[in-house]
C-alpha positions as CSV (number, residue, x, y, z in Angstrom):
1,X,21.1,2.0,-11.6
2,X,18.0,-0.3,-11.4
3,X,16.3,-1.3,-8.2
4,X,16.5,-5.0,-7.9
5,X,14.4,-5.7,-4.9
6,X,11.9,-3.9,-2.6
7,X,11.1,-5.4,0.7
8,X,9.5,-2.7,2.8
9,X,8.6,0.7,1.5
10,X,6.5,3.3,3.2
11,X,6.3,6.8,1.8
12,X,4.3,9.9,3.1
13,X,4.4,12.9,0.8
14,X,2.8,16.3,0.6
15,X,2.9,16.5,-3.2
16,X,1.7,13.2,-4.7
17,X,2.3,14.2,-8.3
18,X,5.9,15.2,-7.7
19,X,6.6,12.1,-5.6
20,X,5.1,9.9,-8.3
21,X,7.3,11.5,-11.0
22,X,10.4,11.1,-8.8
23,X,9.8,7.3,-8.2
24,X,8.8,6.7,-11.8
25,X,12.1,8.2,-12.8
26,X,13.8,5.8,-10.5
27,X,12.3,2.9,-12.4
28,X,9.3,2.0,-10.2
29,X,6.0,1.4,-11.8
30,X,2.6,2.9,-10.7
31,X,0.1,0.2,-10.2
32,X,-2.8,1.7,-8.3
33,X,-3.5,5.2,-7.0
34,X,-6.2,4.3,-4.4
35,X,-6.8,1.5,-1.9
36,X,-10.6,1.6,-1.9
37,X,-12.8,-0.9,0.0
38,X,-9.7,-2.4,1.6
39,X,-11.6,-5.4,3.2
40,X,-13.4,-6.5,0.0
41,X,-10.3,-6.2,-2.2
42,X,-8.1,-8.1,0.1
43,X,-10.5,-10.9,0.9
44,X,-11.4,-11.3,-2.7
45,X,-7.8,-12.2,-3.5
46,X,-7.4,-14.6,-0.5
47,X,-5.2,-12.3,1.5
48,X,-4.5,-13.3,5.0
49,X,-4.7,-10.5,7.6
50,X,-1.9,-10.2,10.1
51,X,-3.7,-8.9,13.2
52,X,-6.8,-6.7,12.7
53,X,-7.9,-3.9,10.5
54,X,-7.4,-0.7,12.5
55,X,-8.7,2.8,12.1
56,X,-6.8,6.1,12.8
57,X,-9.4,8.6,14.0
58,X,-11.6,9.6,11.0
59,X,-8.6,9.7,8.6
60,X,-7.8,6.2,7.5
61,X,-8.0,2.4,8.0
62,X,-5.0,0.2,7.8
63,X,-3.7,-3.3,8.3
64,X,-0.9,-5.7,7.6
65,X,-1.6,-8.4,5.0
66,X,0.4,-11.6,4.1
67,X,0.6,-11.9,0.4
68,X,2.4,-14.2,-2.1
69,X,5.5,-15.9,-0.8
70,X,4.7,-14.7,2.7
71,X,5.5,-11.0,2.0
72,X,3.8,-8.6,4.4
73,X,2.4,-5.3,3.1
74,X,0.6,-2.5,4.9
75,X,-2.2,-1.0,2.7
76,X,-4.0,2.1,3.9
77,X,-7.5,3.2,3.0
78,X,-8.3,6.9,3.3
79,X,-11.7,7.8,4.6
80,X,-13.6,10.6,3.0
């Protein structure tokens, strides 16, 4: 079975390596392992923010972004 379409996926895991191996086995492809400098990366590619960039305590920043064909994604930037 091959995944034909992904519209909205959010995954929170304790073991990133095991989860990555699982989803790779399902046929998904790993593109990027970190969303660093979320503002710069998004704006450099002409992304349109939906709302504002928010921060959850000292842990992460997140937002919703409208991308190609009007898709909306929710990238998260971990704060160190």
